[in-house]
C-alpha positions, 0 to 999 in steps of 0.5 A: 497524514496529508491525503493527496488531492482527489485527482491523485489516487492514493497508492501503496507507494505514496503511503510509503514515500510520505514516510520517507522510507525505503521498501525494506524499512517499511516491510520491516516495520510492518513485519513482512518480507521486502519482496511482499511489500514490493509485490503489493506496490506492483499491484498485488492485493494483499491478503492479510489478517486483521492484526496486520491491517492494524499494523499497516495503519499504524506504520503508514499513519493512515485510516482504514479508508485510506488503506482500502483506497490504496490497496483495494485494486492493483490498477494504479500500476502500468502492468498489463496483467493488472488491467481489467482486474476487478 
């Protein structure tokens, strides 16, 4: 997977769009509900098992570091509720 330039933060949406998939397709491939994936893309940090992390890496075709960067914080959204989250 080609990683975006450092000036562009890696996000869950970018990971999915690089696949060319819809939220529903991606959620199905990972094994979660589309609403769950939508929440992740809206800035909610996922709480998942190690096996699901592995599955996400396989589906998104990315490294663990990429996955951490994309999901570690929800501050990539414009949702005021997410600002200031640590």
